[in-house]
C-alpha positions as CSV (number, residue, x, y, z in Angstrom):
1,M,117.5,-36.7,91.5
2,G,120.1,-34.4,93.1
3,E,119.9,-30.9,94.3
4,R,119.7,-28.1,91.5
5,A,123.0,-26.4,90.8
6,D,121.6,-22.9,91.2
7,P,118.3,-23.1,93.1
8,L,115.9,-20.3,92.8
9,D,113.4,-20.1,95.5
10,L,110.2,-18.0,96.1
11,I,108.9,-17.9,99.6
12,D,105.7,-16.2,100.8
13,C,106.9,-14.1,103.9
14,S,103.7,-12.1,104.1
15,A,103.1,-13.2,107.7
16,L,106.1,-11.3,109.0
17,A,105.3,-8.3,110.9
18,K,105.6,-5.0,108.8
19,V,105.3,-1.6,110.5
20,A,105.8,1.7,108.7
21,M,106.9,4.9,110.3
22,R,106.9,8.3,108.6
23,T,107.9,11.8,109.7
24,N,108.2,15.0,107.7
25,P,110.6,14.3,104.9
26,Y,111.8,17.9,105.0
27,G,111.9,18.1,108.8
28,E,115.0,17.9,111.0
29,S,113.7,14.9,112.9
30,R,114.2,12.6,110.0
31,H,118.1,13.1,110.4
32,A,117.9,12.3,114.2
33,L,115.6,9.3,113.4
34,A,117.9,8.0,110.7
35,E,120.8,8.3,113.1
36,R,118.8,6.6,115.9
37,F,117.9,3.7,113.6
38,G,121.3,3.5,112.0
39,V,119.7,3.3,108.6
40,Q,119.5,6.0,105.9
41,F,117.1,6.3,103.0
42,G,117.8,3.5,100.4
43,R,119.5,1.2,102.9
44,A,118.4,-1.7,105.1
45,E,120.1,-3.4,108.1
46,R,119.1,-5.7,110.9
47,D,118.9,-4.2,114.4
48,P,120.2,-6.1,117.5
49,D,116.8,-7.8,117.9
50,G,116.9,-9.1,114.4
51,V,114.3,-6.7,113.0
52,L,115.1,-5.6,109.5
53,V,115.1,-1.8,109.5
54,V,114.4,-0.4,106.0
55,G,115.0,3.2,104.9
56,A,112.1,3.0,102.5
57,L,111.4,6.8,101.8
58,P,113.0,10.0,102.8
59,G,111.7,10.4,106.4
60,G,110.2,7.0,106.2
61,W,111.1,3.5,107.6
62,L,109.8,0.0,107.4
63,F,110.3,-2.4,110.2
64,I,110.0,-6.2,109.3
65,G,110.1,-8.6,112.2
66,Q,108.7,-12.1,113.2
67,P,105.0,-12.9,113.0
68,G,103.0,-11.4,115.6
69,L,105.6,-8.7,116.5
70,A,103.8,-5.8,114.9
71,P,101.9,-4.6,118.1
72,E,105.2,-4.5,119.9
73,L,106.9,-2.7,117.1
74,V,104.2,-0.1,117.0
75,E,104.4,0.5,120.7
76,R,108.2,0.7,120.6
77,K,108.1,3.3,117.8
78,R,105.3,5.3,119.6
79,R,107.7,5.9,122.5
80,I,110.3,7.6,120.3
81,N,110.7,11.2,121.2
82,A,110.8,13.0,117.9
83,D,110.8,16.9,117.5
84,E,108.0,16.4,115.0
85,P,105.0,14.2,114.8
86,V,105.4,10.8,113.3
87,S,102.8,8.4,111.8
88,I,103.1,4.6,112.6
89,L,101.1,2.1,110.7
90,D,100.8,-1.7,111.0
91,L,101.1,-2.9,107.3
92,T,101.2,-6.6,108.1
93,H,97.8,-7.5,106.6
94,A,97.8,-4.8,103.9
95,S,101.0,-6.0,102.1
96,V,102.4,-9.0,100.4
97,L,106.1,-9.8,101.3
98,L,107.8,-12.3,98.9
99,R,111.5,-13.5,99.2
100,L,113.2,-14.5,96.0
101,S,116.6,-16.3,96.7
102,G,119.2,-17.7,94.5
103,A,122.3,-16.8,92.4
104,R,119.9,-16.1,89.4
105,A,117.4,-13.9,91.3
106,A,118.8,-10.8,89.5
107,D,118.2,-12.5,86.2
108,L,114.7,-13.2,86.9
109,F,114.0,-9.6,88.0
110,A,115.7,-8.3,84.8
111,K,112.6,-10.0,82.8
112,I,110.0,-8.1,84.8
113,C,111.7,-4.9,86.1
114,L,113.7,-2.1,84.3
115,V,116.2,-1.6,87.3
116,D,119.5,-3.4,87.1
117,L,119.8,-5.4,90.4
118,A,123.4,-6.5,89.9
119,D,125.7,-6.3,92.8
120,R,127.2,-3.0,91.6
121,S,123.8,-1.4,91.4
122,V,122.0,-2.9,94.4
123,P,124.5,-4.4,96.9
124,D,123.3,-6.3,100.0
125,G,121.3,-3.9,102.1
126,G,120.1,-1.7,99.1
127,V,116.6,-0.7,98.9
128,L,114.6,0.7,96.0
129,R,111.0,1.5,94.9
130,T,110.2,0.7,91.4
131,A,107.8,-1.0,89.1
132,V,107.8,-4.9,89.0
133,A,105.6,-6.4,86.3
134,G,103.7,-2.9,86.3
135,V,103.1,-2.9,90.1
136,T,104.8,-0.3,92.3
137,A,106.8,-2.3,94.8
138,T,109.8,-1.9,97.2
139,I,112.7,-4.2,96.6
140,I,115.1,-4.9,99.5
141,R,118.4,-6.8,98.9
142,D,118.6,-9.0,102.2
143,D,121.3,-11.7,101.5
144,G,121.4,-12.4,105.4
145,G,117.7,-13.5,105.4
146,G,117.8,-15.8,102.5
147,T,117.4,-19.6,102.3
148,A,121.1,-20.3,102.1
149,A,123.7,-18.3,104.1
150,G,125.1,-15.6,101.9
151,A,123.0,-16.4,98.8
152,R,121.7,-13.5,96.9
153,S,118.2,-12.8,98.3
154,Y,115.5,-10.0,97.6
155,L,112.4,-9.1,99.5
156,L,109.6,-7.7,97.4
157,L,107.0,-5.6,99.1
158,A,103.7,-4.6,97.5
159,D,100.0,-3.9,98.2
160,R,98.5,-7.2,99.1
161,S,95.9,-7.0,96.3
162,Y,98.7,-7.7,93.9
163,G,100.0,-10.9,95.7
164,D,98.5,-13.5,93.5
165,Y,99.5,-11.6,90.4
166,L,103.1,-11.1,91.5
167,V,103.5,-14.7,92.4
168,E,102.1,-15.7,89.1
169,V,104.5,-13.4,87.2
170,L,107.5,-14.5,89.2
171,L,106.8,-18.2,88.7
172,D,106.3,-17.7,85.0
173,A,109.4,-15.5,84.5
174,G,111.4,-18.0,86.6
175,A,110.2,-21.2,85.0
176,E,113.2,-21.4,82.7
177,L,115.5,-20.7,85.5
178,G,114.1,-23.6,87.6
179,I,112.1,-21.5,90.2
180,T,110.3,-23.3,93.0
181,M,107.8,-21.9,95.5
182,A,108.3,-23.1,99.0
183,G,105.1,-23.8,100.8
184,G,102.7,-22.1,98.3
185,F,101.2,-18.7,98.5
186,G,98.6,-17.7,101.2
187,G,97.1,-14.8,99.1
């Protein structure tokens, strides 16, 4: 049997390091930090070290890197001189991170999410926080990190307690689209 024409892949990326950093959303340091990180609220980009920097909230960033990198990310962020206090939290074990890649990924999300994830609404590097199958989640468009170079790819970040449920919902909603789960889910 040949390769599927439009593969739709679900991958458990929960082992990746996930570090959150927040400052006063009304303070001046949020502007300085956004400039320093090169990422504004609602956008995501990779830094020179390959860490995905996500402007997840006004005055809040998420840093996603290779497994085991969380302690180093926490330490790096602690050394940032901000005019106001910042909080830094390792979310690696507290959150689930799933990657949905493939040309029909937005079609799958349309079944379980009320936000239009088409290119015009959420281009590569776009970030939004919304309900996915009733679960509050952050969706990050990250085509560069997908299974195929340049393929549409989304990261879905939520509280770990919803991991099994989200995997079930995504697999069920994607069944008619030919979704496959690479490697299973580690819950």
